[in-house]
N, C-alpha and C positions, 0 to 999 in steps of 0.2 A: 488678351493678347493673342494675335494670330500666329499660326505656325506654318512652316513650309510643308509639313507632312500632312496631306489631306486625311490620312487615317486617324491622326490624333485629334482632329477637330470635332469629330462626332463619336468618338469612342466612349461607350457607356461604362460606368463603373463595373468592375468585375465582381460578381457575387461570390462569396466563399463557396468552395466546392463541397463543403460538408458542414453540418451544424447539429443543432439539438435533435433534429429528427433522426440523424444517424446514431446519436448517443442512445436515444430511446430504443431503436431497433437493436443496438448492441446489448442493451440491458435485457430486452426480451429474449435474445439468443442465450445470454448468460443464465437467465432465470430458467428457461426451458432445459438447457443442457445440465445445469446444476441439479434441478429437480429429478431429471432422468438418472443422473449418476447416483444421487443419494438413494433413490428408490431401488435401483438395480443392486447396489452394494448392500443395502439393508436387507433385501430379499435373499441375496446370496449368503449374508451373515447368518440369517435365521435358518436357512436350509442346511448350511454347512456347520451350524452351531459354533461360529467363530466368536472368540472372546473380544468384546469391545469395551471392557471395563477400564482399560488403561488409556482411554482417550486416544490421542494421536500416536501414541506408542503402539496401539493395536493396529496390525496391518490393514484391515479394511477401512478403518477411520483415516489412517495415514494416506492410503490410496485415494480415498474420497477427497481429502483435502488437496492432494497433489493434482488430481484431475480437475477439480473445481478451479484452481488457479490457472491451470493450463487452458481451460475453457475461457476464462476471463481474458487472458492475454491473446488467445487465438481469435476470440470474437472481435476484439479491438482491431487486430491486424487484418482480419478478413472483411469486416464491415466498413471500418473507417480507413484502414491502411491504404487501400487502392485509390481513395479519393483525397487523401491527405499526404503532403510531403513529409519527409523526415523532420524538417524544421518545425512544422505544425505540432508534431508529436514529441518534439524535443529529443529526437533520436540521433541528431548530429553530434559528433564528438567535440567537446568544448576545448578552449585553451587550457593548458595544464594548470594555470594559476587558479582556476576555479576548483580544481581538486585540492590545491594547497589551502583553500579556504575551509575545506571540510573539517580538518582536525580542530581548529579553534572554535568553529561554530558548533561542532559536536560537543566539545567540552562545555561551552556556554549553555547549549541546549540541555545537556544532561543535568547540569547544575540547576537550571530553572525547573526541570521536571522534578528533581528531588525536592526543591522548595514547594512546588505546586502540590506534590503528593503529601508533603508534611502539612500543608494547609488543609488538604482533604482529611487527614488524620485528626487534626484539631477540631474540625467541624463535625465529623461523624464518629470520633472516638477510636477508630481503627482503620488500617489500610491493609486490605487483603486482596491480592490479585487473583481473581477467579480463573485466570488462564492456567495457573499452576495445576489446578485440579483437572481442568478439561484437557490439558495437553498430556499430563502424566498419569492421571488416575490416582495421584497422591503417593506414587512410589518412585524411588530413585531410579535414574537412568543407568543402563549399562553403556559401555563405550560405543558399541555399534548403534545403539538407540540414539545416543547423543549426536553421533555423526549424521545419522539419517534425518533427525530433526533439524540439524543445522542446515542441511541441503534444502529442506523445505522452508523453514522459518527465516533463515538468514540468507538464502540464495534465491529461491523462486518467488517467495512472497514480496520481498522488496522490489524486485524487478517488475513484477506484474502490477503491484500497487502504484509504483511510480509512473508506469506507463499509463495507467488509468487516471490517477488523480492529478499528477503533475504534467502528464502528457495531454490527455484528452480534455479533462475538466478545466485545468488551468488555461489552456488555449481558448476554450469557448468563453470562459468568464472574461478573459483579457480582451476579447473583442469589444466588450461593452463597458468594462469597468477599468478604473485606474489600477496601478500595481498594488497599492495597499489593500484596497477592497478585494481584489482578486486573491491575494495571499491569505487574507483573513477569512473570507468565505470558503476558500478551498480547504483551509485548516479546520474550519468548523465542520464541514461535510466529512472530511477525513476522520475526525474524531468521533462524530455521531454514528457513522455507519459501521463502526466496530461493535456497536450495541453492547458496550460494557460501561454502564454509568460511572462506576468508580474510577475508570481510567480516562474518561473524556477530558478532564482538565489537562492531564499530562500529555495525552495524544494531541490535544490542540496546540500545546507548546511545540511538540515535535513537528506538527504540520506547518507551523509558522516558519520554523527553520528550513523545512523542506521546500516550502513555497518560495522563500527568500533565495535559496540556491537556484531554483528553477528560473526565477525572474532575473537574477543577476547573470547567470550563465547562458540562458536560453536553451538549456539542455536538461534532460532528466538524469544524466549519468552522475553528477556530483551528489544529487539526492539519493540515487541508488546506493552509492558508497556510504553516505550518512545512515541510510535506512538499514543497510547490512550491518554496520557497526552497532547501531542501536539494538537490533534484534539479536545479534551475537551476544552483546552484553546482557540483555534480558534473559536469554537462554542459559548463559553461564550462571547468572544469579539464581535462576530457577533450579538449576542442577545442584548448586551449593546448598540452597534451602532444603531441597529434598534429601540430599546426602546427610544433612544434620537432623533429619527427622522433623522438619518444620511443618509438614502437612500430615495430618493423621488420616 
């Protein structure tokens, strides 16, 4: 069908302004920056004889974790951000109803994670979260330590991970796949890259919930809220276990 606008007759399809190449460059920046931060802080810890036995409660380890996540978020915004709109990365603010979806989906998701972890326990005989030891060194948290950990684990981590997984990765997958495959593959990648085999099934369930929220709302912010609630609950459970002497 002809059109009266001559520009529309021969207008070629517009290629995406950014893609997998930009993601690869972002990963290179993250890898280089992360390696530099770890090397620098490890050297300083050895020179200054800093105690790192308490995992992320130890200041140098906490600082390394904080800087690493800031590098991830900064790399996404610096490399991909200028070429992608807020809608691509899911940074636009959604309708309030999508935030109202978060509590029921969170309750459902946590229930499914409990059942999934119970299944892992039946298969392997026990379920022990190795993050408890790596984060705390097996010792109970003080109030200040708990607040500092909450800022990192339930504040910075959810924001950065949702920007990367449900912002960048979800958008790239969605260009080529339907919504179901996008959510499933995104959840699988999210679970595997945490590199904790015992937690992969439960993290996959959480990833499905987060991907669903991203797909339905078109935004990462409902997922950020879900992720913050999940990590807050996990941190409080960890603090309770440690206060009861659950880790030797």
